[in-house]
LOPASE-532032 format. One record per residue: x, y, z of N, C-alpha, C in turn; residue in one letter; residue number from 1. Coordinates in nm, 3 decimals, padded with zeros to 5 digits. Layout:
BEGIN
<atom <X Y Z> <X Y Z> <X Y Z> "A" NUM>,
...
This chain:
BEGIN
<atom <-02.197 06.924 00.528> <-02.156 06.800 00.618> <-02.102 06.843 00.729> "X" 1>,
<atom <-02.182 06.801 00.880> <-02.070 06.862 00.983> <-01.989 06.743 01.002> "X" 2>,
<atom <-01.870 06.816 01.013> <-01.726 06.719 01.034> <-01.730 06.657 01.184> "X" 3>,
<atom <-01.650 06.548 01.188> <-01.632 06.476 01.301> <-01.592 06.546 01.417> "X" 4>,
<atom <-01.597 06.617 01.499> <-01.532 06.649 01.596> <-01.560 06.650 01.761> "X" 5>,
<atom <-01.444 06.652 01.819> <-01.450 06.556 01.952> <-01.500 06.680 02.043> "X" 6>,
<atom <-01.632 06.635 02.164> <-01.686 06.745 02.198> <-01.653 06.664 02.341> "X" 7>,
<atom <-01.618 06.791 02.423> <-01.562 06.729 02.578> <-01.692 06.746 02.661> "X" 8>,
<atom <-01.715 06.639 02.719> <-01.825 06.679 02.875> <-01.775 06.669 02.975> "X" 9>,
<atom <-01.659 06.716 03.065> <-01.562 06.694 03.126> <-01.457 06.649 03.113> "X" 10>,
<atom <-01.436 06.495 03.166> <-01.346 06.447 03.097> <-01.370 06.325 03.000> "X" 11>,
<atom <-01.512 06.310 02.968> <-01.548 06.231 02.863> <-01.493 06.277 02.683> "X" 12>,
<atom <-01.465 06.178 02.651> <-01.427 06.230 02.472> <-01.569 06.162 02.402> "X" 13>,
<atom <-01.623 06.232 02.318> <-01.775 06.166 02.276> <-01.740 06.215 02.100> "X" 14>,
<atom <-01.790 06.109 02.035> <-01.770 06.123 01.867> <-01.904 06.164 01.824> "X" 15>,
<atom <-01.971 06.270 01.821> <-02.097 06.300 01.788> <-02.187 06.220 01.683> "X" 16>,
<atom <-02.131 06.227 01.523> <-02.213 06.100 01.480> <-02.177 06.019 01.470> "X" 17>,
<atom <-02.036 06.008 01.435> <-01.967 05.862 01.363> <-01.949 05.820 01.507> "X" 18>,
<atom <-01.960 05.803 01.643> <-01.994 05.708 01.727> <-02.140 05.654 01.719> "X" 19>,
<atom <-02.208 05.714 01.680> <-02.400 05.703 01.648> <-02.415 05.601 01.585> "X" 20>,
<atom <-02.322 05.667 01.406> <-02.345 05.552 01.338> <-02.314 05.418 01.357> "X" 21>,
<atom <-02.136 05.434 01.394> <-02.090 05.301 01.410> <-02.142 05.216 01.544> "X" 22>,
<atom <-02.205 05.282 01.629> <-02.270 05.232 01.727> <-02.423 05.144 01.657> "X" 23>,
<atom <-02.463 05.227 01.579> <-02.565 05.141 01.483> <-02.579 04.986 01.447> "X" 24>,
<atom <-02.418 05.009 01.393> <-02.380 04.920 01.316> <-02.298 04.789 01.439> "X" 25>,
<atom <-02.345 04.816 01.574> <-02.260 04.723 01.668> <-02.132 04.735 01.599> "X" 26>,
<atom <-02.058 04.826 01.632> <-01.878 04.793 01.628> <-01.826 04.937 01.725> "X" 27>,
<atom <-01.745 04.865 01.781> <-01.652 04.937 01.844> <-01.593 05.032 01.779> "X" 28>,
<atom <-01.590 05.181 01.768> <-01.468 05.260 01.696> <-01.339 05.271 01.780> "X" 29>,
<atom <-01.291 05.266 01.922> <-01.200 05.207 01.982> <-01.156 05.096 01.945> "X" 30>,
<atom <-01.181 05.017 01.944> <-01.120 04.908 01.944> <-01.132 04.818 01.846> "X" 31>,
<atom <-00.963 04.804 01.753> <-01.020 04.712 01.659> <-00.997 04.572 01.659> "X" 32>,
<atom <-01.116 04.549 01.577> <-01.162 04.376 01.610> <-01.070 04.301 01.524> "X" 33>,
<atom <-01.054 04.202 01.516> <-00.965 04.086 01.462> <-01.036 03.957 01.395> "X" 34>,
<atom <-01.063 03.948 01.225> <-01.080 03.870 01.194> <-01.127 03.702 01.220> "X" 35>,
<atom <-01.228 03.632 01.234> <-01.205 03.522 01.266> <-01.229 03.406 01.186> "X" 36>,
<atom <-01.134 03.343 01.141> <-01.126 03.221 01.025> <-01.186 03.103 01.098> "X" 37>,
<atom <-01.271 03.088 00.983> <-01.354 02.935 01.031> <-01.281 02.859 00.962> "X" 38>,
<atom <-01.232 02.748 01.040> <-01.108 02.668 01.058> <-01.197 02.540 01.075> "X" 39>,
<atom <-01.202 02.449 00.928> <-01.261 02.324 00.891> <-01.207 02.191 00.978> "X" 40>,
<atom <-01.261 02.110 01.075> <-01.188 02.024 01.122> <-01.150 01.935 01.052> "X" 41>,
<atom <-01.014 01.870 01.103> <-00.954 01.762 01.044> <-01.035 01.617 01.001> "X" 42>,
<atom <-01.025 01.579 00.892> <-01.114 01.486 00.858> <-01.081 01.354 00.968> "X" 43>,
<atom <-01.133 01.299 01.012> <-01.060 01.141 01.078> <-01.089 00.995 00.997> "X" 44>,
<atom <-00.956 00.947 00.946> <-00.929 00.856 00.897> <-00.981 00.732 00.974> "X" 45>,
<atom <-01.081 00.698 00.899> <-01.141 00.549 00.997> <-01.067 00.390 00.902> "X" 46>,
<atom <-00.984 00.377 00.987> <-00.931 00.236 00.912> <-01.032 00.112 00.873> "X" 47>,
<atom <-01.020 00.060 00.733> <-01.100 -00.039 00.689> <-01.110 -00.178 00.794> "X" 48>,
<atom <-01.198 -00.232 00.851> <-01.185 -00.367 00.912> <-01.179 -00.458 00.799> "X" 49>,
<atom <-01.078 -00.602 00.835> <-01.097 -00.639 00.748> <-01.017 -00.758 00.808> "X" 50>,
<atom <-01.035 -00.890 00.771> <-01.033 -01.038 00.870> <-00.943 -01.111 00.720> "X" 51>,
<atom <-00.911 -01.210 00.776> <-00.834 -01.312 00.648> <-00.871 -01.425 00.708> "X" 52>,
<atom <-00.916 -01.497 00.554> <-00.951 -01.677 00.591> <-00.827 -01.749 00.505> "X" 53>,
<atom <-00.744 -01.857 00.557> <-00.662 -01.899 00.505> <-00.707 -02.039 00.453> "X" 54>,
<atom <-00.666 -02.078 00.424> <-00.660 -02.264 00.358> <-00.556 -02.304 00.422> "X" 55>,
<atom <-00.639 -02.432 00.456> <-00.528 -02.536 00.514> <-00.441 -02.644 00.454> "X" 56>,
<atom <-00.305 -02.647 00.580> <-00.211 -02.746 00.507> <-00.278 -02.887 00.465> "X" 57>,
<atom <-00.192 -02.930 00.419> <-00.214 -03.071 00.335> <-00.154 -03.139 00.511> "X" 58>,
<atom <-00.293 -03.198 00.558> <-00.247 -03.300 00.703> <-00.182 -03.436 00.623> "X" 59>,
<atom <-00.176 -03.499 00.533> <-00.191 -03.620 00.488> <-00.047 -03.595 00.425> "X" 60>,
<atom <00.034 -03.499 00.401> <00.179 -03.475 00.325> <00.294 -03.508 00.433> "X" 61>,
<atom <00.404 -03.586 00.341> <00.530 -03.618 00.444> <00.584 -03.548 00.547> "X" 62>,
<atom <00.550 -03.438 00.557> <00.579 -03.338 00.686> <00.493 -03.371 00.829> "X" 63>,
<atom <00.330 -03.375 00.733> <00.298 -03.419 00.886> <00.309 -03.494 00.927> "X" 64>,
<atom <00.303 -03.621 00.827> <00.324 -03.766 00.958> <00.449 -03.725 01.041> "X" 65>,
<atom <00.533 -03.643 00.977> <00.666 -03.652 01.054> <00.610 -03.623 01.200> "X" 66>,
<atom <00.538 -03.514 01.196> <00.506 -03.433 01.352> <00.374 -03.483 01.419> "X" 67>,
<atom <00.302 -03.616 01.317> <00.238 -03.715 01.418> <00.265 -03.852 01.438> "X" 68>,
<atom <00.401 -03.880 01.408> <00.427 -04.002 01.414> <00.446 -04.016 01.532> "X" 69>,
<atom <00.411 -04.150 01.632> <00.397 -04.142 01.764> <00.525 -04.137 01.829> "X" 70>,
<atom <00.626 -04.189 01.772> <00.806 -04.141 01.838> <00.850 -04.038 01.778> "X" 71>,
<atom <00.791 -03.913 01.744> <00.865 -03.821 01.701> <00.943 -03.772 01.833> "X" 72>,
<atom <00.999 -03.680 01.875> <01.060 -03.641 01.956> <01.149 -03.506 01.953> "X" 73>,
<atom <01.106 -03.437 01.804> <01.165 -03.336 01.779> <01.036 -03.223 01.822> "X" 74>,
<atom <01.088 -03.107 01.895> <01.043 -02.994 01.983> <00.886 -02.999 01.959> "X" 75>,
<atom <00.814 -02.896 01.828> <00.706 -02.917 01.791> <00.608 -03.007 01.791> "X" 76>,
<atom <00.713 -03.156 01.782> <00.615 -03.257 01.793> <00.550 -03.330 01.931> "X" 77>,
<atom <00.678 -03.252 02.020> <00.635 -03.292 02.170> <00.550 -03.228 02.185> "X" 78>,
<atom <00.567 -03.072 02.165> <00.458 -02.944 02.222> <00.288 -03.017 02.149> "X" 79>,
<atom <00.267 -03.049 02.042> <00.170 -03.166 01.960> <00.107 -03.236 02.061> "X" 80>,
<atom <00.206 -03.305 02.119> <00.156 -03.457 02.210> <00.103 -03.360 02.364> "X" 81>,
<atom <00.126 -03.233 02.344> <00.127 -03.207 02.505> <00.043 -03.084 02.510> "X" 82>,
<atom <-00.046 -03.047 02.403> <-00.124 -02.995 02.356> <-00.120 -02.809 02.372> "X" 83>,
<atom <00.039 -02.806 02.356> <00.088 -02.658 02.340> <00.119 -02.593 02.206> "X" 84>,
<atom <00.065 -02.665 02.155> <00.135 -02.651 01.950> <-00.051 -02.567 01.884> "X" 85>,
<atom <00.025 -02.418 01.873> <-00.119 -02.386 01.773> <-00.164 -02.418 01.680> "X" 86>,
<atom <-00.223 -02.399 01.577> <-00.298 -02.457 01.477> <-00.197 -02.387 01.363> "X" 87>,
<atom <-00.181 -02.261 01.421> <-00.077 -02.221 01.273> <00.038 -02.239 01.313> "X" 88>,
<atom <00.081 -02.302 01.351> <00.229 -02.319 01.423> <00.254 -02.449 01.359> "X" 89>,
<atom <00.152 -02.563 01.367> <00.148 -02.700 01.330> <00.118 -02.676 01.170> "X" 90>,
<atom <00.048 -02.585 01.134> <00.014 -02.574 00.954> <00.153 -02.509 00.911> "X" 91>,
<atom <00.194 -02.435 00.999> <00.336 -02.380 00.896> <00.454 -02.477 00.928> "X" 92>,
<atom <00.437 -02.581 01.006> <00.560 -02.654 00.964> <00.481 -02.756 00.872> "X" 93>,
<atom <00.382 -02.798 00.808> <00.355 -02.875 00.767> <00.375 -02.814 00.599> "X" 94>,
<atom <00.297 -02.736 00.601> <00.295 -02.657 00.442> <00.453 -02.570 00.403> "X" 95>,
<atom <00.499 -02.525 00.525> <00.637 -02.454 00.487> <00.586 -02.330 00.443> "X" 96>,
<atom <00.678 -02.283 00.379> <00.623 -02.117 00.278> <00.512 -02.064 00.280> "X" 97>,
<atom <00.443 -02.146 00.207> <00.279 -02.102 00.179> <00.245 -02.075 00.313> "X" 98>,
<atom <00.216 -02.163 00.419> <00.131 -02.128 00.519> <00.209 -02.008 00.579> "X" 99>,
<atom <00.330 -02.028 00.614> <00.403 -01.931 00.673> <00.384 -01.803 00.619> "X" 100>,
<atom <00.365 -01.740 00.478> <00.341 -01.617 00.455> <00.211 -01.585 00.464> "X" 101>,
<atom <00.143 -01.710 00.446> <-00.037 -01.629 00.507> <-00.043 -01.601 00.658> "X" 102>,
<atom <00.037 -01.719 00.712> <00.005 -01.645 00.801> <00.079 -01.525 00.912> "X" 103>,
<atom <00.192 -01.492 00.906> <00.274 -01.388 00.864> <00.190 -01.247 00.814> "X" 104>,
<atom <00.152 -01.238 00.737> <00.067 -01.146 00.645> <-00.067 -01.118 00.713> "X" 105>,
<atom <-00.148 -01.203 00.756> <-00.246 -01.181 00.828> <-00.233 -01.109 00.975> "X" 106>,
<atom <-00.131 -01.149 01.032> <-00.153 -01.128 01.191> <-00.048 -00.970 01.128> "X" 107>,
<atom <00.000 -00.937 01.049> <-00.002 -00.779 00.981> <-00.038 -00.706 00.967> "X" 108>,
<atom <-00.180 -00.756 00.883> <-00.254 -00.659 00.851> <-00.394 -00.678 00.817> "X" 109>,
<atom <-00.454 -00.771 00.950> <-00.556 -00.768 00.970> <-00.607 -00.652 01.086> "X" 110>,
<atom <-00.739 -00.615 01.048> <-00.783 -00.520 01.108> <-00.935 -00.578 01.165> "X" 111>,
<atom <-00.986 -00.643 01.251> <-01.113 -00.710 01.292> <-01.225 -00.623 01.368> "X" 112>,
<atom <-01.316 -00.641 01.395> <-01.396 -00.598 01.490> <-01.365 -00.644 01.607> "X" 113>,
<atom <-01.437 -00.575 01.707> <-01.409 -00.576 01.831> <-01.409 -00.749 01.838> "X" 114>,
<atom <-01.357 -00.822 01.962> <-01.395 -00.968 01.982> <-01.436 -01.085 01.850> "X" 115>,
<atom <-01.325 -01.027 01.761> <-01.332 -01.120 01.635> <-01.225 -01.144 01.631> "X" 116>,
<atom <-01.166 -01.244 01.600> <-00.982 -01.327 01.558> <-00.991 -01.255 01.420> "X" 117>,
<atom <-00.841 -01.228 01.359> <-00.857 -01.153 01.259> <-00.772 -01.237 01.129> "X" 118>,
<atom <-00.740 -01.388 01.196> <-00.745 -01.453 01.112> <-00.772 -01.600 01.100> "X" 119>,
<atom <-00.869 -01.642 01.056> <-00.912 -01.782 01.048> <-00.909 -01.898 00.969> "X" 120>,
<atom <-00.840 -02.037 01.022> <-00.793 -02.128 00.941> <-00.919 -02.244 00.878> "X" 121>,
<atom <-00.943 -02.198 00.701> <-01.034 -02.343 00.722> <-00.984 -02.447 00.638> "X" 122>,
<atom <-01.033 -02.497 00.791> <-01.024 -02.699 00.774> <-01.102 -02.799 00.770> "X" 123>,
<atom <-01.046 -02.854 00.725> <-01.106 -02.982 00.591> <-01.272 -03.029 00.714> "X" 124>,
<atom <-01.214 -03.047 00.841> <-01.349 -03.080 00.924> <-01.382 -03.045 01.034> "X" 125>,
<atom <-01.343 -02.938 01.088> <-01.350 -02.851 01.201> <-01.384 -02.662 01.155> "X" 126>,
<atom <-01.422 -02.684 01.057> <-01.496 -02.539 01.042> <-01.372 -02.403 00.981> "X" 127>,
<atom <-01.413 -02.284 01.060> <-01.350 -02.235 01.143> <-01.252 -02.205 01.247> "X" 128>,
<atom <-01.109 -02.204 01.240> <-01.039 -02.192 01.344> <-00.938 -02.090 01.356> "X" 129>,
<atom <-00.898 -02.015 01.493> <-00.833 -01.921 01.450> <-00.701 -01.990 01.475> "X" 130>,
<atom <-00.569 -01.902 01.434> <-00.473 -01.934 01.430> <-00.405 -01.959 01.534> "X" 131>,
<atom <-00.461 -01.925 01.671> <-00.414 -01.920 01.806> <-00.438 -02.058 01.870> "X" 132>,
<atom <-00.564 -02.133 01.809> <-00.603 -02.217 01.883> <-00.521 -02.330 01.930> "X" 133>,
<atom <-00.489 -02.418 02.058> <-00.382 -02.473 02.063> <-00.439 -02.605 02.041> "X" 134>,
<atom <-00.373 -02.705 01.988> <-00.414 -02.834 01.932> <-00.336 -02.954 02.022> "X" 135>,
<atom <-00.381 -03.080 02.024> <-00.337 -03.221 02.034> <-00.297 -03.253 01.931> "X" 136>,
<atom <-00.250 -03.421 01.909> <-00.237 -03.494 01.849> <-00.348 -03.547 01.779> "X" 137>,
<atom <-00.459 -03.561 01.853> <-00.592 -03.610 01.876> <-00.641 -03.536 01.805> "X" 138>,
<atom <-00.706 -03.406 01.857> <-00.754 -03.278 01.753> <-00.722 -03.221 01.600> "X" 139>,
<atom <-00.570 -03.248 01.598> <-00.544 -03.241 01.484> <-00.590 -03.339 01.376> "X" 140>,
<atom <-00.535 -03.459 01.425> <-00.611 -03.607 01.274> <-00.774 -03.558 01.270> "X" 141>,
<atom <-00.823 -03.511 01.400> <-00.979 -03.480 01.368> <-01.031 -03.345 01.275> "X" 142>,
<atom <-00.982 -03.287 01.270> <-01.000 -03.166 01.215> <-00.947 -03.178 01.040> "X" 143>,
<atom <-00.813 -03.267 01.039> <-00.779 -03.242 00.886> <-00.872 -03.418 00.869> "X" 144>,
<atom <-00.964 -03.432 00.906> <-00.984 -03.644 00.821> <-01.063 -03.603 00.723> "X" 145>,
<atom <-01.162 -03.501 00.739> <-01.219 -03.519 00.548> <-01.150 -03.481 00.459> "X" 146>,
<atom <-01.212 -03.485 00.357> <-01.142 -03.430 00.220> <-01.236 -03.344 00.199> "X" 147>,
<atom <-01.164 -03.199 00.148> <-01.192 -03.058 00.151> <-01.257 -03.063 00.010> "X" 148>,
<atom <-01.375 -03.126 00.007> <-01.472 -03.116 -00.134> <-01.605 -03.079 -00.092> "X" 149>,
<atom <-01.657 -03.002 -00.153> <-01.828 -02.990 -00.135> <-01.918 -03.086 -00.156> "X" 150>,
<atom <-01.880 -03.250 -00.176> <-01.931 -03.300 -00.168> <-01.917 -03.395 -00.022> "X" 151>,
<atom <-01.834 -03.321 00.023> <-01.794 -03.405 00.184> <-01.907 -03.315 00.295> "X" 152>,
<atom <-01.990 -03.375 00.313> <-02.050 -03.294 00.456> <-01.926 -03.284 00.566> "X" 153>,
<atom <-01.847 -03.361 00.578> <-01.783 -03.388 00.680> <-01.727 -03.237 00.703> "X" 154>,
<atom <-01.677 -03.170 00.578> <-01.612 -03.023 00.572> <-01.735 -02.934 00.544> "X" 155>,
<atom <-01.773 -02.961 00.409> <-01.911 -02.852 00.380> <-01.977 -02.789 00.488> "X" 156>,
<atom <-02.083 -02.904 00.588> <-02.143 -02.842 00.670> <-02.068 -02.771 00.764> "X" 157>,
<atom <-01.986 -02.777 00.844> <-01.905 -02.669 00.967> <-01.853 -02.571 00.908> "X" 158>,
<atom <-01.811 -02.602 00.798> <-01.712 -02.469 00.716> <-01.855 -02.359 00.704> "X" 159>,
<atom <-01.950 -02.392 00.644> <-02.098 -02.319 00.604> <-02.169 -02.226 00.752> "X" 160>,
<atom <-02.174 -02.334 00.825> <-02.212 -02.279 00.944> <-02.138 -02.196 00.986> "X" 161>,
<atom <-02.014 -02.233 01.040> <-01.888 -02.140 01.077> <-01.889 -01.987 00.970> "X" 162>,
<atom <-01.918 -01.980 00.895> <-01.923 -01.886 00.790> <-02.030 -01.788 00.802> "X" 163>,
<atom <-02.155 -01.856 00.831> <-02.252 -01.781 00.864> <-02.218 -01.704 00.969> "X" 164>,
<atom <-02.226 -01.793 01.076> <-02.194 -01.718 01.232> <-02.055 -01.589 01.187> "X" 165>,
<atom <-01.961 -01.642 01.100> <-01.880 -01.524 01.150> <-01.911 -01.381 01.072> "X" 166>,
<atom <-01.994 -01.382 00.945> <-02.081 -01.294 00.878> <-02.164 -01.225 00.963> "X" 167>,
<atom <-02.232 -01.277 01.054> <-02.310 -01.229 01.129> <-02.293 -01.185 01.224> "X" 168>,
<atom <-02.131 -01.191 01.343> <-02.032 -01.111 01.431> <-01.981 -00.998 01.359> "X" 169>,
<atom <-01.945 -01.006 01.197> <-01.871 -00.865 01.140> <-01.931 -00.796 01.113> "X" 170>,
<atom <-02.069 -00.766 01.061> <-02.153 -00.734 01.043> <-02.117 -00.721 00.899> "X" 171>,
<atom <-02.213 -00.623 00.788> <-02.145 -00.556 00.657> <-02.054 -00.500 00.640> "X" 172>,
<atom <-01.968 -00.421 00.739> <-01.843 -00.298 00.728> <-01.745 -00.344 00.731> "X" 173>,
<atom <-01.687 -00.462 00.771> <-01.604 -00.570 00.724> <-01.562 -00.662 00.601> "X" 174>,
<atom <-01.439 -00.637 00.589> <-01.373 -00.738 00.413> <-01.336 -00.858 00.467> "X" 175>,
<atom <-01.370 -00.954 00.394> <-01.317 -01.086 00.401> <-01.221 -01.114 00.288> "X" 176>,
<atom <-01.095 -01.154 00.340> <-00.998 -01.214 00.238> <-00.950 -01.322 00.242> "X" 177>,
<atom <-00.959 -01.399 00.129> <-00.946 -01.500 00.152> <-00.832 -01.529 00.072> "X" 178>,
<atom <-00.735 -01.593 00.139> <-00.570 -01.631 00.150> <-00.594 -01.814 00.111> "X" 179>,
<atom <-00.629 -01.785 -00.003> <-00.620 -01.930 -00.056> <-00.662 -01.924 -00.232> "X" 180>,
<atom <-00.705 -02.086 -00.253> <-00.722 -02.053 -00.417> <-00.817 -01.980 -00.449> "X" 181>,
<atom <-00.860 -01.936 -00.539> <-00.986 -01.947 -00.587> <-01.044 -01.929 -00.722> "X" 182>,
<atom <-00.937 -02.089 -00.773> <-00.982 -02.125 -00.939> <-01.075 -02.226 -00.909> "X" 183>,
<atom <-01.125 -02.265 -00.791> <-01.204 -02.399 -00.778> <-01.271 -02.382 -00.709> "X" 184>,
<atom <-01.390 -02.424 -00.680> <-01.526 -02.369 -00.627> <-01.505 -02.477 -00.425> "X" 185>,
<atom <-01.425 -02.486 -00.415> <-01.402 -02.557 -00.294> <-01.449 -02.448 -00.144> "X" 186>,
<atom <-01.354 -02.319 -00.237> <-01.347 -02.191 -00.072> <-01.446 -02.125 -00.120> "X" 187>,
<atom <-01.469 -02.117 -00.262> <-01.545 -01.979 -00.326> <-01.639 -01.973 -00.330> "X" 188>,
<atom <-01.774 -02.112 -00.334> <-01.863 -02.104 -00.386> <-01.931 -02.121 -00.216> "X" 189>,
<atom <-01.928 -02.162 -00.107> <-01.938 -02.093 00.011> <-01.954 -02.003 00.043> "X" 190>,
<atom <-01.847 -01.921 00.051> <-01.759 -01.787 00.115> <-01.905 -01.733 -00.016> "X" 191>,
<atom <-01.893 -01.702 -00.129> <-01.951 -01.614 -00.222> <-02.100 -01.614 -00.176> "X" 192>,
<atom <-02.143 -01.722 -00.129> <-02.346 -01.710 -00.104> <-02.311 -01.640 00.021> "X" 193>,
<atom <-02.253 -01.662 00.138> <-02.229 -01.612 00.216> <-02.217 -01.421 00.229> "X" 194>,
<atom <-02.102 -01.440 00.207> <-02.009 -01.252 00.208> <-02.044 -01.213 00.055> "X" 195>,
<atom <-02.078 -01.268 -00.011> <-02.083 -01.177 -00.165> <-02.007 -01.112 -00.167> "X" 196>,
<atom <-02.018 -00.965 -00.241> <-01.907 -00.892 -00.255> <-01.783 -00.807 -00.150> "X" 197>,
<atom <-01.843 -00.872 -00.045> <-01.708 -00.834 00.055> <-01.580 -00.970 00.065> "X" 198>,
<atom <-01.638 -01.072 -00.017> <-01.521 -01.147 -00.007> <-01.431 -01.102 -00.114> "X" 199>,
<atom <-01.325 -01.087 -00.060> <-01.202 -01.058 -00.147> <-01.121 -01.125 -00.139> "X" 200>,
<atom <-00.970 -01.154 -00.280> <-00.825 -01.202 -00.248> <-00.761 -01.096 -00.338> "X" 201>,
<atom <-00.599 -01.148 -00.295> <-00.525 -01.071 -00.379> <-00.546 -01.086 -00.504> "X" 202>,
<atom <-00.535 -00.973 -00.591> <-00.483 -00.967 -00.736> <-00.348 -01.011 -00.745> "X" 203>,
<atom <-00.274 -01.002 -00.703> <-00.143 -01.045 -00.737> <-00.110 -01.209 -00.708> "X" 204>,
<atom <-00.218 -01.306 -00.677> <-00.238 -01.443 -00.653> <-00.259 -01.480 -00.808> "X" 205>,
<atom <-00.307 -01.380 -00.890> <-00.368 -01.476 -01.009> <-00.219 -01.524 -01.089> "X" 206>,
<atom <-00.237 -01.675 -01.119> <-00.098 -01.713 -01.203> <-00.014 -01.785 -01.103> "X" 207>,
<atom <00.023 -01.686 -00.995> <00.134 -01.761 -00.914> <00.107 -01.905 -00.853> "X" 208>,
<atom <00.218 -01.992 -00.806> <00.176 -02.128 -00.755> <00.204 -02.081 -00.593> "X" 209>,
<atom <00.170 -02.173 -00.520> <00.199 -02.178 -00.362> <00.281 -02.125 -00.304> "X" 210>,
<atom <00.440 -02.155 -00.386> <00.543 -02.076 -00.323> <00.568 -01.975 -00.339> "X" 211>,
<atom <00.512 -01.944 -00.438> <00.553 -01.777 -00.523> <00.445 -01.734 -00.418> "X" 212>,
<atom <00.332 -01.772 -00.398> <00.266 -01.638 -00.321> <00.341 -01.651 -00.174> "X" 213>,
<atom <00.368 -01.792 -00.137> <00.413 -01.738 00.041> <00.518 -01.655 00.028> "X" 214>,
<atom <00.642 -01.648 -00.074> <00.730 -01.537 -00.094> <00.697 -01.388 -00.096> "X" 215>,
<atom <00.573 -01.399 -00.183> <00.565 -01.232 -00.226> <00.445 -01.222 -00.047> "X" 216>,
<atom <00.370 -01.250 -00.007> <00.361 -01.238 00.110> <00.467 -01.205 00.208> "X" 217>,
<atom <00.512 -01.287 00.256> <00.621 -01.234 00.362> <00.681 -01.118 00.314> "X" 218>,
<atom <00.750 -01.075 00.192> <00.786 -00.935 00.104> <00.689 -00.846 00.151> "X" 219>,
<atom <00.595 -00.861 00.155> <00.482 -00.721 00.178> <00.493 -00.725 00.321> "X" 220>,
<atom <00.519 -00.833 00.410> <00.539 -00.802 00.568> <00.666 -00.727 00.585> "X" 221>,
<atom <00.720 -00.773 00.526> <00.911 -00.709 00.562> <00.832 -00.570 00.527> "X" 222>,
<atom <00.783 -00.552 00.437> <00.792 -00.395 00.348> <00.680 -00.259 00.392> "X" 223>,
<atom <00.639 -00.362 00.488> <00.449 -00.261 00.515> <00.391 -00.215 00.387> "X" 224>,
<atom <00.380 -00.296 00.288> <00.255 -00.286 00.193> <00.176 -00.381 00.190> "X" 225>,
<atom <00.037 -00.385 00.145> <-00.035 -00.479 00.122> <-00.050 -00.488 -00.022> "X" 226>,
<atom <-00.112 -00.590 -00.032> <-00.127 -00.635 -00.166> <-00.273 -00.565 -00.241> "X" 227>,
<atom <-00.309 -00.658 -00.331> <-00.416 -00.542 -00.390> <-00.545 -00.592 -00.385> "X" 228>,
<atom <-00.676 -00.603 -00.321> <-00.773 -00.688 -00.304> <-00.889 -00.647 -00.332> "X" 229>,
<atom <-00.941 -00.757 -00.475> <-01.012 -00.725 -00.539> <-01.126 -00.856 -00.527> "X" 230>,
<atom <-01.280 -00.793 -00.561> <-01.378 -00.888 -00.514> <-01.375 -01.060 -00.586> "X" 231>,
<atom <-01.370 -01.131 -00.510> <-01.390 -01.245 -00.598> <-01.489 -01.297 -00.690> "X" 232>,
<atom <-01.600 -01.215 -00.664> <-01.757 -01.226 -00.813> <-01.724 -01.181 -00.928> "X" 233>,
<atom <-01.634 -01.069 -00.920> <-01.604 -01.002 -01.102> <-01.478 -00.993 -01.109> "X" 234>,
<atom <-01.349 -01.067 -01.022> <-01.241 -01.069 -01.049> <-01.179 -01.175 -01.129> "X" 235>,
<atom <-01.067 -01.158 -01.246> <-01.000 -01.230 -01.307> <-00.968 -01.324 -01.234> "X" 236>,
<atom <-00.987 -01.448 -01.230> <-00.869 -01.520 -01.117> <-00.793 -01.544 -01.201> "X" 237>,
<atom <-00.774 -01.577 -01.288> <-00.695 -01.712 -01.355> <-00.613 -01.605 -01.466> "X" 238>,
<atom <-00.429 -01.550 -01.463> <-00.368 -01.518 -01.551> <-00.236 -01.598 -01.543> "X" 239>,
<atom <-00.201 -01.496 -01.684> <-00.012 -01.573 -01.712> <00.037 -01.569 -01.571> "X" 240>,
<atom <00.113 -01.668 -01.554> <00.246 -01.637 -01.450> <00.329 -01.535 -01.434> "X" 241>,
<atom <00.345 -01.448 -01.319> <00.407 -01.364 -01.353> <00.555 -01.365 -01.352> "X" 242>,
<atom <00.695 -01.242 -01.326> <00.798 -01.310 -01.380> <00.818 -01.356 -01.216> "X" 243>,
<atom <00.972 -01.436 -01.207> <01.001 -01.504 -01.064> <01.047 -01.397 -00.986> "X" 244>,
<atom <01.001 -01.410 -00.851> <01.067 -01.329 -00.769> <01.231 -01.247 -00.721> "X" 245>,
<atom <01.284 -01.206 -00.691> <01.372 -01.186 -00.645> <01.410 -01.249 -00.536> "X" 246>,
<atom <01.513 -01.289 -00.498> <01.568 -01.364 -00.395> <01.530 -01.237 -00.276> "X" 247>,
<atom <01.500 -01.269 -00.121> <01.488 -01.165 -00.030> <01.618 -01.161 00.046> "X" 248>,
<atom <01.671 -01.055 00.047> <01.812 -01.031 00.089> <01.819 -01.068 00.310> "X" 249>,
<atom <01.920 -01.158 00.339> <01.907 -01.151 00.490> <02.074 -01.133 00.501> "X" 250>,
<atom <02.101 -01.088 00.658> <02.259 -01.045 00.669> <02.334 -01.166 00.638> "X" 251>,
<atom <02.292 -01.309 00.621> <02.369 -01.405 00.579> <02.310 -01.503 00.468> "X" 252>,
<atom <02.380 -01.475 00.343> <02.359 -01.532 00.175> <02.228 -01.655 00.177> "X" 253>,
<atom <02.292 -01.743 00.318> <02.257 -01.849 00.256> <02.053 -01.858 00.332> "X" 254>,
<atom <02.047 -01.749 00.408> <01.888 -01.743 00.444> <01.763 -01.688 00.325> "X" 255>,
<atom <01.856 -01.667 00.222> <01.767 -01.597 00.104> <01.657 -01.723 00.086> "X" 256>,
<atom <01.574 -01.647 00.021> <01.426 -01.753 00.006> <01.432 -01.691 -00.176> "X" 257>,
């Protein structure tokens, strides 16, 4: 077999049979080639779209009457009278810990589609309203006048109307989390008909009272960890009462919940 010999033609060096073979293979024998590794582009994490529906505060309770009283002069009552109080602020005062926890939780973890409110309040006579809606005293009385019962058309018709509009607006790829009671049909029945499997609620709510739920949600906001959402249609809605939550630690001990 002929050996590979350098043959000189003037100043050019050629490699007779090796260059012929490697040239046929389309490989340059004099320039080392670096192998190129195929890199898979990183997958983009798509955040789940999610909105929250908050059950309302009881506007017939003592705290509501204090705010609605004609002669009330404390700051929240004055702002309500002037139309500078939001629905979320009004219901947080009326309900206390429970609604305050729902409001803080929804604001912290909502991820709504474009041009959609991340937190909406179910009202007795006004359908679904944004938590940031400014109210007057008369408007608060009007949206709280009906009874929250499916037999009361003043409650049911606006509620179902707004829920259908919301379903069309958010599409099929957005979760709807109910922060309210799932033990009775007053919220669940209309919402299930419209949202189906997209209607979720926190599994940790089962067996807890309102105060416990409020405290739990405030702890979640503080830790940055969300609750576990399960479909209302198939989930266990009742459960044994869980252990009492430990007090929240604050800089001042008297502020612990």
